[in-house]
N, CA, C and O of each residue as an XYZ file, in Angstrom:
448
protein
N      93.507    112.395     84.975
C      94.048    110.840     84.343
C      93.799    111.683     82.867
O      92.902    112.508     82.693
N      94.949    111.214     81.719
C      95.799    111.584     80.692
C      95.026    110.814     80.062
O      95.001    109.628     80.388
N      94.099    111.354     78.871
C      93.421    110.159     78.025
C      94.503    110.364     76.746
O      94.772    111.515     76.401
N      94.874    109.666     76.325
C      95.941    109.814     75.147
C      94.825    109.690     73.624
O      93.881    108.909     73.504
N      95.226    110.552     72.760
C      94.485    110.670     71.541
C      95.058    109.387     70.578
O      96.260    109.140     70.488
N      94.231    108.782     70.027
C      94.551    108.078     69.135
C      94.396    108.770     67.700
O      93.502    109.448     67.194
N      95.732    108.282     67.224
C      96.065    108.973     65.818
C      96.106    107.765     64.527
O      96.697    106.686     64.582
N      95.505    108.165     63.673
C      95.354    107.078     62.974
C      96.333    106.505     62.437
O      97.147    107.413     62.266
N      96.948    105.176     61.907
C      98.001    104.724     61.661
C      98.472    105.194     60.007
O      99.619    105.107     59.569
N      97.351    105.666     59.303
C      97.990    106.210     58.138
C      98.568    107.453     58.500
O      99.256    107.821     57.548
N      98.618    108.414     59.588
C      99.231    109.370     59.745
C     100.318    109.345     60.589
O     100.730    110.376     61.121
N     101.064    107.747     60.849
C     102.222    107.393     61.546
C     103.200    107.073     60.535
O     103.015    106.869     59.335
N     104.513    107.056     61.355
C     105.912    106.766     60.580
C     105.690    105.649     60.522
O     104.702    105.242     61.134
N     106.397    104.842     59.874
C     106.895    103.552     59.927
C     107.996    103.447     60.413
O     108.773    104.265     59.918
N     108.712    102.420     61.628
C     109.757    102.659     62.044
C     110.219    101.293     62.691
O     109.515    100.736     63.532
N     111.307    100.826     62.311
C     111.449     99.275     62.982
C     112.203     99.586     64.012
O     112.958    100.558     64.031
N     112.029     98.681     65.051
C     112.796     98.347     65.797
C     112.786     96.674     66.131
O     111.902     95.901     65.764
N     113.961     96.329     66.897
C     114.256     94.564     66.821
C     113.908     94.416     68.291
O     114.480     95.152     69.095
N     113.111     93.620     68.666
C     112.886     93.110     70.143
C     113.285     91.779     70.145
O     113.419     91.051     69.161
N     113.474     91.495     71.374
C     113.762     89.919     71.495
C     112.715     89.175     71.719
O     112.071     89.456     72.729
N     112.320     88.218     71.005
C     111.139     87.153     70.756
C     110.375     87.328     72.481
O     109.309     87.935     72.376
N     110.622     87.025     73.626
C     110.242     86.906     74.400
C     109.563     88.048     74.890
O     108.400     87.929     75.274
N     110.303     89.434     74.934
C     110.053     90.580     74.967
C     108.375     90.796     74.338
O     107.327     91.088     74.914
N     108.684     90.515     72.958
C     107.173     90.401     72.238
C     106.240     89.452     72.653
O     105.023     89.635     72.632
N     106.629     88.753     72.912
C     105.174     87.375     73.330
C     104.778     88.464     74.855
O     103.728     88.926     75.301
N     105.860     88.513     75.176
C     105.477     89.502     76.920
C     104.343     90.471     76.908
O     103.359     90.519     77.646
N     104.704     91.251     75.884
C     103.851     92.693     75.074
C     103.023     91.990     74.561
O     103.166     91.096     75.395
N     102.339     91.636     73.971
C     101.588     90.629     73.179
C     100.180     90.182     74.477
O      99.079     90.730     74.546
N     100.514     89.462     75.039
C     100.082     89.155     76.447
C      99.282     90.318     77.351
O      98.124     90.417     77.758
N     100.429     91.112     77.456
C     100.187     92.043     78.359
C      99.306     93.152     77.506
O      98.721     94.031     78.138
N      99.222     93.106     76.169
C      98.973     94.798     75.732
C      96.621     94.130     75.536
O      95.632     94.841     75.359
N      96.737     92.589     75.696
C      94.771     92.308     75.500
C      94.466     92.570     73.783
O      95.182     92.330     72.810
N      93.023     93.194     73.887
C      93.185     93.469     72.735
C      93.666     94.979     71.616
O      93.485     95.412     70.478
N      94.378     95.313     72.917
C      94.904     96.763     72.890
C      95.992     96.327     71.146
O      96.028     97.045     70.147
N      96.590     95.217     71.304
C      97.771     95.035     70.251
C      99.106     95.322     70.870
O      98.781     96.334     71.490
N     100.165     95.183     71.099
C     101.445     95.301     71.404
C     102.253     96.765     70.730
O     102.997     97.587     71.263
N     101.706     96.637     69.290
C     102.425     97.981     69.207
C     101.734     99.337     69.498
O     102.191    100.400     69.078
N     100.664     99.244     70.204
C      99.894    100.027     70.708
C     100.376    100.694     72.026
O     100.628    101.842     72.389
N     100.388     99.435     72.584
C     101.086     99.523     73.932
C     102.136     99.988     73.939
O     102.303    100.796     74.852
N     103.233     99.778     73.081
C     104.546    100.428     73.138
C     104.619    101.881     72.663
O     105.443    102.676     73.115
N     103.834    102.144     71.852
C     103.260    103.499     71.894
C     102.854    104.347     73.533
O     103.386    105.243     74.188
N     101.875    103.653     73.659
C     101.373    104.089     75.413
C     102.546    104.366     76.266
O     102.827    105.406     76.862
N     103.360    102.922     76.200
C     104.738    103.358     77.107
C     105.761    104.693     76.624
O     106.284    105.485     77.408
N     105.848    104.703     75.589
C     107.114    105.582     74.847
C     106.328    107.290     75.169
O     106.792    108.370     75.537
N     105.128    106.869     74.852
C     104.420    108.440     75.232
C     104.441    108.796     76.734
O     104.603    109.892     77.271
N     104.195    107.333     77.373
C     104.413    108.187     78.855
C     105.917    108.538     79.140
O     106.264    109.648     79.544
N     106.812    107.463     78.888
C     107.819    108.079     79.231
C     108.404    109.762     78.565
O     109.224    110.396     79.230
N     107.946    110.245     77.419
C     108.155    111.258     77.189
C     107.330    112.168     77.670
O     107.856    113.280     77.726
N     106.457    112.132     77.965
C     105.587    113.075     79.230
C     105.807    113.183     80.457
O     105.322    114.064     81.167
N     106.970    111.812     81.027
C     107.246    111.789     82.339
C     108.820    112.936     82.524
O     109.213    113.626     83.464
N     109.426    112.654     81.000
C     110.673    113.245     81.016
C     110.527    114.790     80.738
O     111.388    115.554     81.174
N     109.761    115.126     80.226
C     109.490    116.447     79.725
C     108.864    117.328     80.688
O     108.634    118.488     80.348
N     108.573    116.942     81.791
C     107.880    117.771     82.381
C     106.095    117.786     82.124
O     105.411    118.456     82.898
N     105.549    117.138     81.190
C     104.192    117.015     81.271
C     103.346    115.805     81.407
O     102.444    115.391     80.678
N     104.036    115.149     82.934
C     103.367    114.065     82.773
C     102.004    114.504     83.823
O     102.104    115.230     84.813
N     100.994    113.993     83.423
C      99.409    113.826     84.252
C      99.691    112.385     84.973
O      99.937    111.362     84.335
N      99.624    112.452     86.280
C      99.249    110.913     87.001
C      98.285    110.320     86.435
O      97.327    110.966     86.010
N      98.364    108.884     86.318
C      97.733    107.793     85.855
C      97.412    107.019     87.107
O      96.645    106.063     86.991
N      97.975    107.357     88.453
C      97.508    106.347     89.241
C      96.475    106.700     90.548
O      96.366    107.903     90.310
N      95.831    106.539     91.483
C      95.093    107.188     92.658
C      95.356    106.155     93.890
O      95.375    104.924     93.901
N      95.509    106.896     94.686
C      95.972    106.139     96.081
C      95.260    105.025     96.443
O      95.670    104.427     97.438
N      93.841    104.405     95.614
C      93.270    103.653     95.629
C      94.221    102.409     94.913
O      94.132    101.305     95.450
N      95.096    102.541     93.765
C      95.646    101.886     93.210
C      97.186    101.302     94.022
O      97.900    100.353     93.699
N      97.300    102.056     94.906
C      98.749    101.582     96.005
C      98.320    100.628     96.883
O      97.434    100.869     97.704
N      99.069     99.159     96.754
C      98.524     98.477     98.199
C      99.457     98.580     99.259
O      99.063     98.439    100.416
N     100.719     98.822     98.989
C     101.509     99.122    100.467
C     102.691    100.499     99.721
O     102.892    101.058     98.643
N     103.293    100.509    101.377
C     104.507    101.417    100.643
C     105.557    101.141    102.063
O     105.456    100.794    103.240
N     106.507    101.517    101.155
C     108.111    101.760    102.060
C     108.836    102.208    101.963
O     109.383    102.356    100.870
N     109.306    102.736    103.170
C     110.132    104.395    103.330
C     111.600    103.995    102.326
O     112.321    102.997    102.330
N     111.637    105.257    101.513
C     113.064    104.784    100.960
C     113.974    105.870    100.444
O     113.065    106.531     99.942
N     114.875    106.455    100.217
C     115.436    107.606     99.908
C     116.043    108.044     98.067
O     116.818    107.261     97.517
N     115.727    108.896     97.577
C     115.738    108.631     96.178
C     116.933    108.866     95.594
O     117.489    109.945     95.799
N     117.435    108.029     94.887
C     118.895    108.149     94.722
C     119.098    108.801     93.102
O     120.258    108.798     92.690
N     118.223    109.253     92.347
C     117.722    110.375     91.417
C     116.825    111.132     91.258
O     115.894    110.830     92.004
N     116.631    111.933     90.691
C     115.536    112.568     90.528
C     114.813    111.588     89.907
O     115.059    110.842     88.960
N     113.586    111.782     90.850
C     111.929    111.141     90.467
C     111.030    111.377     90.282
O     110.958    112.369     91.007
N     109.879    111.275     89.740
C     108.631    112.095     89.779
C     107.532    111.099     90.647
O     107.599    109.872     90.577
N     106.714    111.679     91.313
C     105.553    111.057     91.903
C     104.585    110.472     91.074
O     103.751    111.167     90.494
N     104.633    109.045     90.953
C     103.272    108.642     90.574
C     101.730    109.030     90.857
O     100.865    108.861     89.998
N     101.418    109.651     92.344
C     100.384    110.072     92.232
C     100.036    111.789     92.283
O      98.848    112.110     92.253
N     101.094    112.872     92.361
C     100.834    114.109     92.310
C     101.773    114.744     90.943
O     101.618    115.758     90.263
N     102.777    113.662     90.904
C     103.611    114.149     89.255
C     104.924    115.117     89.606
O     105.779    115.394     88.765
N     104.938    115.439     90.551
C     105.869    116.831     91.777
C     107.241    115.469     91.649
O     107.158    114.241     91.629
N     108.541    116.513     91.578
C     109.428    116.073     91.318
C     109.678    115.605     92.828
O     108.920    116.069     93.680
N     110.965    114.474     93.328
C     110.958    114.090     93.882
C     112.452    114.338     94.311
O     112.763    113.176     94.575
N     113.617    115.106     94.561
C     114.949    115.381     94.098
C     115.701    114.271     94.788
O     115.190    113.515     95.615
N     116.836    114.236     94.422
C     117.613    112.990     94.742
C     118.291    113.254     96.055
O     118.951    114.215     96.449
N     117.796    111.677     96.838
C     118.552    112.137     98.201
C     117.413    112.786     99.584
O     117.610    112.844    100.798
N     116.144    113.224     98.693
C     115.440    113.567     99.351
C     114.588    111.720    100.140
O     114.526    110.645     99.544
N     114.248    111.938    101.117
C     112.794    111.288    101.417
C     111.457    110.688    100.616
O     110.425    111.315    100.378
N     111.640    109.834    100.400
C     110.220    109.528     99.314
C     109.869    107.507     99.812
O     110.556    106.638    100.348
N     108.684    107.556     99.342
C     108.179    106.499     99.628
C     108.113    105.368     98.100
O     107.876    105.955     97.044
N     108.270    104.197     98.047
C     108.304    103.353     97.088
C     107.016    102.518     97.255
O     106.814    101.821     98.249
N     105.934    102.663     95.952
C     104.467    102.341     96.386
C     103.945    100.743     95.303
O     103.525    100.622     94.152
N     104.183     99.995     96.154
C     103.435     98.707     95.475
C     102.132     98.940     95.125
O     101.224     99.126     95.934
N     101.991     98.933     93.550
C     100.735     99.010     92.913
C      99.771     97.630     93.157
O     100.175     96.550     93.588
N      98.467     97.954     92.783
C      97.309     96.755     92.279
C      97.860     95.526     91.398
O      97.721     94.320     91.604
N      98.477     96.142     90.434
C      99.383     95.303     89.140
C     101.030     94.576     89.460
O     101.793     93.814     88.866
N     101.013     95.301     90.707
C     102.762     94.602     90.915
C     103.729     95.551     90.818
O     104.869     95.108     90.962
N     103.654     96.459     90.663
C     104.798     97.753     89.960
C     105.090     98.521     90.935
O     104.155     99.075     91.512
N     106.302     98.734     91.329
C     107.173     99.775     92.171
C     107.346    100.959     91.565
O     108.131    101.130     90.632
N     106.233    102.305     92.331
C     106.562    103.409     91.703
C     106.677    104.371     92.730
O     106.017    104.172     93.750
N     107.718    105.841     92.625
C     107.897    106.640     93.514
C     106.510    106.942     93.698
O     105.457    106.719     93.100
N     106.927    107.595     94.856
C     105.458    108.623     95.743
C     106.734    109.400     96.707
O     107.707    108.926     97.293
N     106.169    110.939     96.545
C     106.747    112.008     97.826
C     105.865    111.122     99.162
O     104.840    110.468     99.356
N     106.941    111.580     99.782
C     106.573    111.711    101.029
C     105.267    111.930    101.948
O     104.955    111.316    102.969
N     104.430    113.235    101.136
C     103.578    113.360    101.348
C     102.335    112.967    100.719
O     101.193    113.152    101.140
N     102.757    112.333     99.530
C     101.548    111.984     98.592
C     100.980    111.129     98.899
O     100.277    110.722     97.974
N     100.834    110.256    100.290
C     100.301    108.757    100.452
C     100.209    109.041    101.854
O     101.279    109.417    102.333
N      99.019    108.955    102.839
C      99.256    109.260    104.250
C      98.399    107.580    104.475
O      97.259    107.331    104.082
N      99.397    106.540    105.258
C      98.792    105.414    105.746
C      97.314    105.675    106.622
O      97.069    106.769    107.129
N      96.723    104.933    106.680
C      95.494    105.356    107.406
C      96.066    104.529    109.014
O      95.360    104.582    110.021
């Protein structure tokens, strides 16, 4: 699992972003003690790592509640292994314990 290195806020650049009030309130609810700005940074870093190929899986098989067979419509990255799932390849959609649907390569998760 990838550990995010925390940067001091004095070493960060100030950026303004406009968010819908409802989105900001939902982010505050989800962030808990972490704070919604830190949550936004984590989400953005995860996106950058995934798109740049520096992805480090943050889920384990125990985090997957159920799987559904699917076909990738676009290139995806397996949430368990980090491997690329090419467009039109068979894949699984995994329902996580937190209620998210994540892409899984067909051989990354074997049903018992």
